[in-house]
C-alpha positions as CSV (number, residue, x, y, z in Angstrom):
1,X,185.8,127.9,70.5
2,X,186.4,124.7,72.4
3,X,184.3,121.7,71.4
4,X,182.5,119.7,74.0
5,X,181.1,116.2,73.7
6,X,177.5,115.3,74.1
7,X,176.1,111.9,75.2
8,X,175.5,110.8,71.6
9,X,179.2,110.6,70.5
10,X,179.0,113.8,68.5
11,X,180.9,117.0,69.2
12,X,179.3,120.4,69.3
13,X,181.0,123.8,69.5
14,X,179.2,124.8,72.7
15,X,177.0,123.2,75.3
16,X,175.9,119.8,76.2
17,X,172.7,118.9,74.3
18,X,172.1,115.2,74.8
19,X,169.1,114.1,72.7
20,X,168.8,117.2,70.6
21,X,170.3,118.3,67.3
22,X,172.5,121.4,67.1
23,X,171.9,124.0,64.5
24,X,173.8,127.2,64.1
25,X,175.8,129.5,61.9
26,X,179.4,129.1,63.2
27,X,180.1,132.7,62.2
28,X,177.2,134.1,64.2
29,X,177.9,132.1,67.3
30,X,174.3,132.0,68.2
31,X,173.1,128.3,68.7
32,X,169.6,127.1,68.5
33,X,168.1,123.8,69.5
34,X,165.6,121.7,67.5
35,X,163.9,118.5,68.3
36,X,165.0,116.8,65.1
37,X,167.2,113.7,65.5
38,X,170.9,114.1,65.5
39,X,171.3,112.4,62.2
40,X,169.7,115.2,60.3
41,X,171.3,118.3,61.8
42,X,172.1,121.3,59.7
43,X,175.1,123.5,60.7
44,X,175.5,125.9,57.9
45,X,172.4,127.6,56.6
46,X,172.0,128.6,53.0
47,X,169.1,131.0,52.9
48,X,168.4,134.6,52.1
49,X,169.4,135.8,55.5
50,X,172.8,134.1,55.4
51,X,175.7,135.6,53.6
52,X,177.4,132.2,53.4
53,X,177.2,130.5,50.0
54,X,177.8,127.1,51.5
55,X,175.3,124.7,53.0
56,X,176.4,121.6,54.9
57,X,173.8,119.0,56.0
58,X,175.1,116.3,58.4
59,X,173.5,112.9,58.8
60,X,174.5,109.5,60.0
61,X,174.0,106.2,58.0
62,X,175.3,102.9,59.4
63,X,177.7,104.7,61.9
64,X,179.2,106.8,59.0
65,X,178.8,110.6,59.4
66,X,178.0,112.2,56.0
67,X,178.5,115.9,55.3
68,X,176.4,116.9,52.2
69,X,177.9,120.0,50.8
70,X,176.0,122.4,48.5
71,X,177.1,125.7,47.2
72,X,180.6,127.3,47.1
73,X,183.6,126.3,49.1
74,X,185.6,129.4,48.5
75,X,187.8,132.0,50.1
76,X,187.1,133.4,53.5
77,X,183.8,132.8,55.3
78,X,182.8,129.6,53.4
79,X,186.2,127.9,53.8
80,X,186.4,128.9,57.4
81,X,182.9,127.9,58.2
82,X,183.4,124.5,56.5
83,X,186.5,123.9,58.6
84,X,184.7,124.9,61.8
85,X,181.8,122.6,60.9
86,X,184.0,119.6,60.1
87,X,186.1,120.2,63.2
88,X,183.0,119.6,65.3
89,X,182.5,116.2,63.6
90,X,186.0,114.7,63.0
91,X,187.3,114.4,66.6
92,X,184.5,112.0,67.7
93,X,183.3,110.3,64.5
94,X,185.6,107.5,63.3
95,X,184.1,107.4,59.8
96,X,183.3,110.4,57.7
97,X,182.3,111.0,54.1
98,X,182.2,114.5,52.5
99,X,179.6,114.3,49.8
100,X,180.5,116.9,47.2
101,X,177.9,116.5,44.3
102,X,176.2,119.8,45.3
103,X,179.4,121.9,45.2
104,X,179.1,124.5,42.5
105,X,182.6,126.0,43.0
106,X,185.8,125.5,44.9
107,X,188.9,127.6,44.9
108,X,192.4,127.3,46.3
109,X,191.2,128.2,49.8
110,X,188.7,125.4,49.6
111,X,191.3,122.9,48.4
112,X,193.6,124.1,51.1
113,X,190.9,123.5,53.7
114,X,190.4,120.0,52.4
115,X,194.1,119.3,52.9
116,X,194.0,120.7,56.4
117,X,190.9,118.6,57.2
118,X,192.7,115.5,56.0
119,X,195.6,116.2,58.5
120,X,193.0,116.7,61.3
121,X,191.3,113.5,60.4
122,X,194.5,111.5,60.4
123,X,195.6,113.0,63.7
124,X,192.3,112.1,65.3
125,X,192.1,108.5,63.8
126,X,189.2,109.4,61.6
127,X,188.8,107.7,58.2
128,X,187.8,110.5,55.8
129,X,186.5,109.8,52.3
130,X,185.2,112.1,49.5
131,X,182.3,111.2,47.3
132,X,180.3,112.6,44.4
133,X,182.9,115.1,43.1
134,X,182.2,116.5,39.7
135,X,184.6,115.7,36.8
136,X,186.0,119.2,37.1
137,X,186.6,118.8,40.8
138,X,188.2,115.4,40.1
139,X,190.5,117.1,37.6
140,X,191.5,119.7,40.3
141,X,192.3,116.9,42.7
142,X,194.5,115.4,40.1
143,X,196.3,118.7,39.3
144,X,196.9,119.6,42.9
145,X,197.8,116.0,43.9
146,X,195.0,115.8,46.5
147,X,193.8,112.6,44.9
148,X,196.9,110.9,46.3
149,X,195.9,111.7,49.9
150,X,192.1,111.2,49.7
151,X,190.1,108.2,49.0
152,X,187.6,109.4,46.4
153,X,184.4,107.7,45.2
154,X,182.1,108.6,42.4
155,X,179.0,108.2,44.5
156,X,178.0,108.3,48.1
157,X,176.9,104.6,47.9
158,X,180.3,103.6,46.7
159,X,181.9,105.4,49.7
160,X,179.5,103.9,52.2
161,X,180.1,100.5,50.6
162,X,183.9,100.8,51.1
163,X,183.3,101.3,54.8
164,X,181.1,98.2,54.9
165,X,183.8,96.2,53.1
166,X,186.5,97.3,55.5
167,X,184.2,96.4,58.5
168,X,183.6,92.9,57.0
169,X,187.3,92.5,56.5
170,X,188.0,93.4,60.1
171,X,185.3,91.1,61.4
172,X,186.6,88.2,59.3
173,X,190.2,88.9,60.4
174,X,189.3,88.9,64.1
175,X,187.3,85.7,63.7
176,X,190.3,83.8,62.3
């Protein structure tokens, strides 16, 4: 699957859908279009028909792309689908937050995917932050030393605020 860019500075697995949102199950490979704005697109469905136990909602706030995760980030399909979803976002979005308050479970495969995603983000020049991780997930980050590579925030608002602060610092530095 080779991503293509649309006219809205977002990357989709297939097609050029300027002005539309893209919605699909990456494992099924059957895309569908909706007329909803790009900031509220849904890439991984969590419903009775889907065997995936992970739901990722993508929206944009103040030029920051937010991936709201709900369900389980575990071995096989969920971890792979998560990687495929974030790969469609990272290459063309300079600021990304993975919001994890809805994650029920994560295993070693999910933690490994986060490490790989961190490498992809750095290679593409994307600033990647994690927000809303539960106390148990924070403990896993500490035990696996992932806390040392990720900027983590207790809430989505804190993560978004850190982007605003860095933007203000850049603007003040360029004005001097």
